[in-house]
C-alpha beads as a LAMMPS data file, in Angstrom:
LAMMPS data file: protein, C-alpha beads

192 atoms
191 bonds

1 atom types
1 bond types

-500.0 500.0 xlo xhi
-500.0 500.0 ylo yhi
-500.0 500.0 zlo zhi

Masses

1 110.0

Atoms # bond

1 1 1 0.004 -0.013 0.015
2 1 1 1.209 3.514 -0.824
3 1 1 2.548 5.416 2.224
4 1 1 0.324 8.428 1.500
5 1 1 -2.801 6.240 1.405
6 1 1 -1.723 4.434 4.507
7 1 1 -1.199 7.732 6.409
8 1 1 -4.553 9.028 5.163
9 1 1 -6.422 5.907 6.349
10 1 1 -4.590 5.899 9.694
11 1 1 -5.363 9.574 10.331
12 1 1 -8.970 9.060 9.325
13 1 1 -9.244 6.131 11.739
14 1 1 -7.719 8.189 14.535
15 1 1 -10.062 11.171 13.895
16 1 1 -13.136 8.908 13.754
17 1 1 -12.120 7.160 17.006
18 1 1 -11.594 10.474 18.800
19 1 1 -14.935 11.748 17.480
20 1 1 -16.731 8.592 18.652
21 1 1 -15.170 8.712 22.097
22 1 1 -15.899 12.442 22.418
23 1 1 -19.525 11.954 21.360
24 1 1 -19.944 9.034 23.770
25 1 1 -18.558 11.077 26.676
26 1 1 -20.715 14.096 25.797
27 1 1 -23.785 11.863 25.541
28 1 1 -23.072 10.184 28.868
29 1 1 -22.454 13.416 30.802
30 1 1 -25.298 15.387 29.206
31 1 1 -28.075 12.881 29.734
32 1 1 -31.188 14.201 31.393
33 1 1 -31.065 12.524 34.784
34 1 1 -34.184 14.080 36.250
35 1 1 -36.621 12.053 38.322
36 1 1 -37.764 8.903 36.512
37 1 1 -35.357 9.185 33.601
38 1 1 -33.258 6.152 34.548
39 1 1 -36.419 4.056 34.817
40 1 1 -37.751 5.507 31.518
41 1 1 -34.528 4.586 29.736
42 1 1 -34.678 1.064 31.220
43 1 1 -38.302 0.812 30.016
44 1 1 -37.231 1.791 26.494
45 1 1 -34.490 -0.880 26.470
46 1 1 -36.901 -3.571 27.756
47 1 1 -39.489 -2.510 25.171
48 1 1 -36.964 -2.756 22.297
49 1 1 -35.934 -6.180 23.634
50 1 1 -39.530 -7.335 23.600
51 1 1 -39.657 -7.765 27.382
52 1 1 -42.959 -5.978 27.782
53 1 1 -43.654 -7.016 31.363
54 1 1 -40.319 -5.445 32.498
55 1 1 -40.950 -2.398 30.246
56 1 1 -44.288 -1.861 31.939
57 1 1 -42.667 -2.118 35.391
58 1 1 -40.018 0.424 34.419
59 1 1 -42.439 2.886 32.805
60 1 1 -44.704 2.613 35.866
61 1 1 -41.723 3.265 38.152
62 1 1 -40.765 6.255 35.984
63 1 1 -44.224 7.740 36.280
64 1 1 -44.234 7.112 40.078
65 1 1 -40.979 9.061 40.346
66 1 1 -42.183 11.805 37.977
67 1 1 -45.926 11.819 37.089
68 1 1 -45.260 14.573 34.543
69 1 1 -42.940 12.395 32.416
70 1 1 -45.150 12.250 29.304
71 1 1 -42.769 10.028 27.343
72 1 1 -43.017 7.397 30.074
73 1 1 -46.835 7.552 29.823
74 1 1 -46.595 7.066 26.054
75 1 1 -44.203 4.174 26.585
76 1 1 -46.573 2.629 29.115
77 1 1 -49.455 2.970 26.625
78 1 1 -47.469 1.291 23.812
79 1 1 -46.419 -1.467 26.190
80 1 1 -49.957 -2.145 27.398
81 1 1 -50.994 -2.335 23.700
82 1 1 -48.275 -4.935 23.073
83 1 1 -49.469 -6.903 26.075
84 1 1 -53.063 -6.936 24.724
85 1 1 -54.319 -4.908 27.691
86 1 1 -56.376 -2.806 25.313
87 1 1 -58.660 -0.911 27.685
88 1 1 -55.721 0.165 29.869
89 1 1 -53.750 1.133 26.755
90 1 1 -56.591 3.175 25.437
91 1 1 -56.937 5.068 28.718
92 1 1 -53.215 5.750 28.746
93 1 1 -53.275 6.979 25.122
94 1 1 -56.235 9.169 25.906
95 1 1 -54.406 10.671 28.869
96 1 1 -51.322 11.289 26.797
97 1 1 -53.361 13.006 24.113
98 1 1 -55.134 15.129 26.716
99 1 1 -51.773 16.244 28.033
100 1 1 -50.215 16.945 24.601
101 1 1 -52.871 17.114 21.874
102 1 1 -50.378 18.265 19.224
103 1 1 -48.133 15.130 19.185
104 1 1 -49.029 13.062 16.130
105 1 1 -47.259 9.898 17.252
106 1 1 -49.771 9.303 20.065
107 1 1 -52.683 9.539 17.661
108 1 1 -50.884 7.099 15.344
109 1 1 -50.411 4.624 18.176
110 1 1 -54.009 5.003 19.381
111 1 1 -55.106 4.421 15.783
112 1 1 -53.121 1.215 15.684
113 1 1 -54.803 0.165 18.937
114 1 1 -58.269 0.995 17.581
115 1 1 -57.360 -0.961 14.477
116 1 1 -56.430 -4.001 16.504
117 1 1 -59.630 -3.698 18.499
118 1 1 -61.728 -3.628 15.313
119 1 1 -62.780 0.029 15.651
120 1 1 -61.876 0.871 12.101
121 1 1 -63.598 4.267 11.757
122 1 1 -61.890 5.435 14.963
123 1 1 -58.563 4.082 13.701
124 1 1 -58.959 5.938 10.463
125 1 1 -59.793 9.181 12.281
126 1 1 -56.728 8.844 14.469
127 1 1 -54.446 8.004 11.497
128 1 1 -55.731 11.101 9.665
129 1 1 -55.251 13.316 12.739
130 1 1 -51.709 11.938 13.196
131 1 1 -50.843 12.615 9.573
132 1 1 -52.308 16.106 9.764
133 1 1 -50.210 16.940 12.840
134 1 1 -47.037 15.227 11.586
135 1 1 -46.878 14.442 7.834
136 1 1 -43.473 12.742 8.329
137 1 1 -45.296 9.848 9.971
138 1 1 -46.390 8.867 6.414
139 1 1 -42.758 7.957 5.687
140 1 1 -42.480 5.289 8.368
141 1 1 -39.140 4.309 9.948
142 1 1 -36.020 5.439 8.159
143 1 1 -33.335 3.109 6.825
144 1 1 -31.217 3.412 10.003
145 1 1 -34.103 2.412 12.249
146 1 1 -34.912 -0.511 9.976
147 1 1 -31.269 -1.503 9.922
148 1 1 -31.088 -1.528 13.746
149 1 1 -34.316 -3.594 13.857
150 1 1 -32.966 -6.040 11.238
151 1 1 -35.936 -5.021 9.059
152 1 1 -34.824 -4.956 5.423
153 1 1 -38.307 -4.259 3.983
154 1 1 -40.160 -1.063 4.751
155 1 1 -43.190 -1.921 6.873
156 1 1 -46.619 -0.523 6.097
157 1 1 -47.092 2.991 7.420
158 1 1 -50.160 4.545 8.946
159 1 1 -50.675 6.384 5.652
160 1 1 -50.810 3.022 3.860
161 1 1 -53.253 1.667 6.417
162 1 1 -55.418 4.827 6.329
163 1 1 -55.654 4.564 2.557
164 1 1 -56.585 0.903 2.768
165 1 1 -59.202 1.490 5.465
166 1 1 -60.728 4.358 3.458
167 1 1 -61.036 2.055 0.444
168 1 1 -62.478 -0.841 2.426
169 1 1 -64.926 1.259 4.413
170 1 1 -66.314 2.685 1.151
171 1 1 -67.285 -0.854 0.097
172 1 1 -70.556 -2.541 1.148
173 1 1 -70.071 -4.305 4.502
174 1 1 -70.212 -7.812 3.029
175 1 1 -67.303 -7.016 0.624
176 1 1 -64.943 -5.483 3.152
177 1 1 -61.613 -7.129 4.086
178 1 1 -60.397 -5.163 7.074
179 1 1 -57.989 -7.654 8.634
180 1 1 -55.003 -9.299 7.019
181 1 1 -53.124 -10.716 9.999
182 1 1 -49.787 -11.199 8.209
183 1 1 -49.712 -7.590 7.062
184 1 1 -51.267 -6.211 10.266
185 1 1 -48.532 -7.857 12.364
186 1 1 -45.837 -5.880 10.478
187 1 1 -47.148 -2.518 11.700
188 1 1 -45.097 -1.131 14.574
189 1 1 -45.908 1.603 17.055
190 1 1 -44.381 5.037 16.908
191 1 1 -41.905 6.380 19.490
192 1 1 -40.785 9.898 20.029

Bonds

1 1 1 2
2 1 2 3
3 1 3 4
4 1 4 5
5 1 5 6
6 1 6 7
7 1 7 8
8 1 8 9
9 1 9 10
10 1 10 11
11 1 11 12
12 1 12 13
13 1 13 14
14 1 14 15
15 1 15 16
16 1 16 17
17 1 17 18
18 1 18 19
19 1 19 20
20 1 20 21
21 1 21 22
22 1 22 23
23 1 23 24
24 1 24 25
25 1 25 26
26 1 26 27
27 1 27 28
28 1 28 29
29 1 29 30
30 1 30 31
31 1 31 32
32 1 32 33
33 1 33 34
34 1 34 35
35 1 35 36
36 1 36 37
37 1 37 38
38 1 38 39
39 1 39 40
40 1 40 41
41 1 41 42
42 1 42 43
43 1 43 44
44 1 44 45
45 1 45 46
46 1 46 47
47 1 47 48
48 1 48 49
49 1 49 50
50 1 50 51
51 1 51 52
52 1 52 53
53 1 53 54
54 1 54 55
55 1 55 56
56 1 56 57
57 1 57 58
58 1 58 59
59 1 59 60
60 1 60 61
61 1 61 62
62 1 62 63
63 1 63 64
64 1 64 65
65 1 65 66
66 1 66 67
67 1 67 68
68 1 68 69
69 1 69 70
70 1 70 71
71 1 71 72
72 1 72 73
73 1 73 74
74 1 74 75
75 1 75 76
76 1 76 77
77 1 77 78
78 1 78 79
79 1 79 80
80 1 80 81
81 1 81 82
82 1 82 83
83 1 83 84
84 1 84 85
85 1 85 86
86 1 86 87
87 1 87 88
88 1 88 89
89 1 89 90
90 1 90 91
91 1 91 92
92 1 92 93
93 1 93 94
94 1 94 95
95 1 95 96
96 1 96 97
97 1 97 98
98 1 98 99
99 1 99 100
100 1 100 101
101 1 101 102
102 1 102 103
103 1 103 104
104 1 104 105
105 1 105 106
106 1 106 107
107 1 107 108
108 1 108 109
109 1 109 110
110 1 110 111
111 1 111 112
112 1 112 113
113 1 113 114
114 1 114 115
115 1 115 116
116 1 116 117
117 1 117 118
118 1 118 119
119 1 119 120
120 1 120 121
121 1 121 122
122 1 122 123
123 1 123 124
124 1 124 125
125 1 125 126
126 1 126 127
127 1 127 128
128 1 128 129
129 1 129 130
130 1 130 131
131 1 131 132
132 1 132 133
133 1 133 134
134 1 134 135
135 1 135 136
136 1 136 137
137 1 137 138
138 1 138 139
139 1 139 140
140 1 140 141
141 1 141 142
142 1 142 143
143 1 143 144
144 1 144 145
145 1 145 146
146 1 146 147
147 1 147 148
148 1 148 149
149 1 149 150
150 1 150 151
151 1 151 152
152 1 152 153
153 1 153 154
154 1 154 155
155 1 155 156
156 1 156 157
157 1 157 158
158 1 158 159
159 1 159 160
160 1 160 161
161 1 161 162
162 1 162 163
163 1 163 164
164 1 164 165
165 1 165 166
166 1 166 167
167 1 167 168
168 1 168 169
169 1 169 170
170 1 170 171
171 1 171 172
172 1 172 173
173 1 173 174
174 1 174 175
175 1 175 176
176 1 176 177
177 1 177 178
178 1 178 179
179 1 179 180
180 1 180 181
181 1 181 182
182 1 182 183
183 1 183 184
184 1 184 185
185 1 185 186
186 1 186 187
187 1 187 188
188 1 188 189
189 1 189 190
190 1 190 191
191 1 191 192
């Protein structure tokens, strides 16, 4: 290998390593460590790992330490939805919306819950409200999120589901196909 190329690659590696270490240190020392934040972060990790019972415990502990921690309430609602505790999840989503009615992600998640419960007109209304508040929700997860989730194909978005529900609800009731379990299972909740 040419000496100039070698020096360039070595220097690039050194710069990237220093940048990574610096960013890691900055991130570690500048974390919000207010009441409930440690439990909230633990809840997020448990949720991503699919350990929903532990996630629920952590989000509940975060809310006990800081009842105003809205992200923990949203996490608790998403977790309850994953656990199939639909009535509790709906109450938590409703509370989160009452506390911050301008955050589209909560409407999107409540729409997914309504969809799973078979409340299709309510789901469609929530999807449309979510998209009106945050049009970026129509794009779904970006490539980096999909890469980290080992998800090569782009999952259906709430915009896709809203379009489908609109089409199906326009049909006579005996011609509607509102559930496709294989496709429905691919839809993931939204996180801030």
